[in-house]
ROPANU-952028 format. One record per residue (C-alpha): residue in one letter; x negated, y, z. Coordinates in pm, 1 decimal, always signed. Each point is the difference from the previous one (the first is absolute). Example, Ala and Ser with C-alpha at 12.3 -4.5 7.8 and 13.67 -1.06 7.14 Angstrom:
<recs>
rest=A	px=-1230.0	py=-450.0	pz=+780.0 $
rest=S	px=-137.0	py=+344.0	pz=-66.0 $
</recs>
This chain:
<recs>
rest=M	px=-6510.8	py=-20980.1	pz=+10506.9 $
rest=D	px=+133.0	py=-356.1	pz=-10.9 $
rest=R	px=-106.3	py=-32.6	pz=-362.4 $
rest=A	px=-352.5	py=+108.4	pz=+90.6 $
rest=I	px=-10.8	py=-252.0	pz=+285.8 $
rest=L	px=+123.4	py=-274.1	pz=-232.4 $
rest=R	px=-256.8	py=+83.8	pz=-266.4 $
rest=I	px=-288.6	py=+27.0	pz=+244.5 $
rest=A	px=+98.4	py=-319.6	pz=+181.2 $
rest=S	px=+23.5	py=-194.3	pz=-325.5 $
rest=M	px=-340.4	py=+127.0	pz=-113.6 $
rest=V	px=-150.1	py=-83.0	pz=+340.4 $
rest=Y	px=+154.9	py=-347.0	pz=-23.5 $
rest=C	px=-155.4	py=-64.0	pz=-341.6 $
rest=A	px=-340.4	py=+132.7	pz=+102.6 $
rest=S	px=-10.2	py=-181.3	pz=+334.1 $
rest=L	px=+116.3	py=-328.3	pz=-154.3 $
rest=A	px=-270.6	py=+24.2	pz=-266.7 $
rest=V	px=-266.5	py=+74.0	pz=+262.2 $
rest=Y	px=+134.6	py=-278.9	pz=+221.9 $
rest=F	px=-32.3	py=-259.5	pz=-277.3 $
rest=W	px=-345.4	py=+126.8	pz=-89.7 $
rest=L	px=-107.4	py=-36.9	pz=+363.4 $
rest=V	px=+157.0	py=-345.5	pz=+33.4 $
rest=F	px=-183.2	py=-136.7	pz=-302.0 $
rest=S	px=-331.8	py=+167.6	pz=+78.2 $
rest=P	px=-236.7	py=-150.5	pz=+256.4 $
rest=Q	px=+78.0	py=+107.2	pz=+354.6 $
rest=S	px=-338.7	py=+49.4	pz=+158.4 $
rest=D	px=+143.2	py=+151.1	pz=+318.5 $
rest=L	px=+131.2	py=-336.0	pz=+120.0 $
rest=P	px=-227.8	py=-233.2	pz=+197.1 $
rest=Q	px=-144.9	py=-293.5	pz=-192.6 $
rest=E	px=+191.0	py=-251.3	pz=+213.3 $
rest=V	px=+331.0	py=+162.5	pz=-94.0 $
rest=L	px=-93.5	py=-10.9	pz=-368.8 $
rest=W	px=-84.7	py=-371.8	pz=+31.7 $
rest=Y	px=+331.9	py=-66.2	pz=+172.1 $
rest=M	px=+184.6	py=+191.4	pz=-270.4 $
rest=Q	px=-173.8	py=-208.5	pz=-267.3 $
rest=W	px=+107.0	py=-315.9	pz=+180.7 $
rest=W	px=+357.1	py=+131.3	pz=+48.5 $
rest=Y	px=+45.1	py=+83.2	pz=-367.2 $
rest=S	px=-160.4	py=-325.0	pz=-113.8 $
rest=Q	px=+277.9	py=-198.6	pz=+167.7 $
rest=P	px=+268.1	py=-120.9	pz=-240.6 $
rest=S	px=+316.7	py=+205.4	pz=+2.4 $
rest=T	px=+348.6	py=-140.7	pz=-14.5 $
rest=Q	px=+220.9	py=+43.3	pz=-303.2 $
rest=L	px=+208.8	py=+255.0	pz=+187.7 $
rest=Q	px=-307.6	py=+206.1	pz=+87.6 $
rest=S	px=-116.0	py=-4.9	pz=-361.2 $
rest=L	px=+345.3	py=+98.1	pz=-120.4 $
rest=W	px=+28.5	py=+289.3	pz=+245.3 $
rest=A	px=-349.9	py=+119.9	pz=-90.0 $
rest=N	px=+93.6	py=+14.7	pz=-369.1 $
rest=V	px=+338.4	py=+160.1	pz=+68.0 $
rest=S	px=-154.0	py=+255.6	pz=+235.9 $
rest=T	px=-265.6	py=+93.2	pz=-254.4 $
rest=A	px=+265.0	py=+55.9	pz=-266.3 $
rest=L	px=+212.5	py=+202.4	pz=+241.3 $
rest=L	px=-296.3	py=+216.8	pz=+101.0 $
rest=A	px=-66.2	py=+70.4	pz=-366.8 $
rest=M	px=+367.7	py=+94.5	pz=-41.5 $
rest=A	px=-21.1	py=+226.8	pz=+305.5 $
rest=F	px=-313.7	py=+167.9	pz=-135.0 $
rest=I	px=+159.3	py=+65.8	pz=-339.4 $
rest=S	px=+327.1	py=+116.7	pz=+152.8 $
rest=A	px=-190.7	py=+237.7	pz=+231.5 $
rest=I	px=-145.7	py=+163.7	pz=-309.1 $
rest=F	px=+350.7	py=+50.4	pz=-141.5 $
rest=L	px=+122.2	py=+113.4	pz=+341.3 $
rest=A	px=-248.7	py=+287.2	pz=-18.0 $
rest=F	px=+202.7	py=+115.7	pz=-302.6 $
rest=L	px=+320.2	py=-24.0	pz=+210.4 $
rest=K	px=+159.5	py=-300.4	pz=-168.2 $
rest=K	px=+266.1	py=-132.4	pz=+236.0 $
rest=W	px=-8.6	py=-356.9	pz=-136.0 $
rest=A	px=-369.8	py=-13.4	pz=+89.5 $
rest=G	px=+89.3	py=+59.4	pz=+363.1 $
rest=Y	px=+223.9	py=-305.4	pz=+6.2 $
rest=V	px=-269.4	py=-215.0	pz=-162.1 $
rest=F	px=-268.4	py=+141.1	pz=+230.2 $
rest=L	px=+190.3	py=-51.4	pz=+324.0 $
rest=G	px=+134.6	py=-341.4	pz=-97.8 $
rest=S	px=-337.5	py=-136.3	pz=-98.2 $
rest=N	px=-171.7	py=+140.7	pz=+309.0 $
rest=L	px=+262.5	py=-145.1	pz=+233.4 $
rest=I	px=-40.3	py=-344.3	pz=-156.0 $
rest=V	px=-380.6	py=+20.7	pz=+21.8 $
rest=L	px=+12.4	py=+108.4	pz=+364.8 $
rest=G	px=+242.2	py=-281.8	pz=+81.1 $
rest=A	px=-225.7	py=-250.9	pz=-173.9 $
rest=Q	px=-300.4	py=+124.6	pz=+197.5 $
rest=W	px=+181.9	py=-47.4	pz=+327.8 $
rest=L	px=+111.7	py=-352.7	pz=-88.6 $
rest=M	px=-328.3	py=-137.6	pz=-135.3 $
rest=A	px=-299.3	py=-92.7	pz=+212.4 $
rest=D	px=-310.4	py=+189.3	pz=-101.1 $
rest=Y	px=-336.7	py=+92.2	pz=+144.5 $
rest=A	px=-140.8	py=+331.9	pz=-106.2 $
rest=P	px=-244.2	py=+177.8	pz=+230.3 $
rest=Q	px=-49.6	py=+354.5	pz=-117.4 $
rest=T	px=-256.8	py=+268.9	pz=+27.4 $
rest=S	px=+113.8	py=+328.5	pz=+150.7 $
rest=L	px=-2.5	py=+164.5	pz=-344.3 $
rest=L	px=+218.8	py=-273.6	pz=-148.3 $
rest=A	px=+245.2	py=+22.8	pz=+288.9 $
rest=S	px=+16.9	py=+379.4	pz=-38.4 $
rest=I	px=+73.3	py=-26.7	pz=-372.7 $
rest=E	px=+269.0	py=-261.7	pz=+66.1 $
rest=N	px=+159.9	py=+226.9	pz=+260.6 $
rest=L	px=-6.1	py=+289.0	pz=-246.9 $
rest=T	px=+181.3	py=-222.7	pz=-250.6 $
rest=L	px=+264.9	py=-92.2	pz=+258.1 $
rest=I	px=+46.6	py=+365.3	pz=+100.7 $
rest=S	px=+57.9	py=+97.3	pz=-363.2 $
rest=V	px=+257.5	py=-280.9	pz=-34.2 $
rest=G	px=+175.7	py=+137.7	pz=+309.2 $
rest=C	px=+4.6	py=+351.3	pz=-145.7 $
rest=I	px=+142.8	py=-126.8	pz=-327.8 $
rest=L	px=+261.2	py=-204.3	pz=+187.0 $
rest=A	px=+105.5	py=+298.3	pz=+210.8 $
rest=V	px=+31.7	py=+236.9	pz=-296.9 $
rest=F	px=+176.0	py=-260.7	pz=-212.4 $
rest=V	px=+253.2	py=-83.9	pz=+273.3 $
rest=L	px=+74.7	py=+368.5	pz=+54.5 $
rest=S	px=-7.6	py=+86.1	pz=-371.7 $
rest=S	px=+376.2	py=+26.2	pz=-38.9 $
rest=R	px=+19.4	py=+262.5	pz=+274.8 $
rest=L	px=-312.1	py=+180.6	pz=-113.3 $
rest=G	px=+84.5	py=-5.7	pz=-370.8 $
rest=T	px=-338.7	py=-140.4	pz=-89.9 $
rest=F	px=+95.8	py=-160.8	pz=-330.4 $
rest=K	px=+243.8	py=+264.4	pz=-122.5 $
rest=T	px=-123.6	py=+173.6	pz=-311.5 $
</recs>
């Protein structure tokens, strides 16, 4: 059962992350025009070198997490370490950096689905030695 949860959670993570990025880069017509204007102004402000660095590092780590989630669906234990490490660094970077991102309800729901799948993967991976998840 734990292997099924791990496989489903990793597939849900990949699908929800792909949908999340598609929604982020597509026009959000559900937001009021004033919010869209403010977002344009916010993102037109120059970013510091640290913000630019963290944005590039976070993008690379999200790509690593996406690829490792694919391998995690095939029960590769090393992929779990890469997945959890990269997600923890990305979450820490998000908490430390100032950002303004109003979201539509659909975007927030997809982001929550992504976080729930990360939690499921974390729980199964932490308990994997007791459950025998990666034993062949």
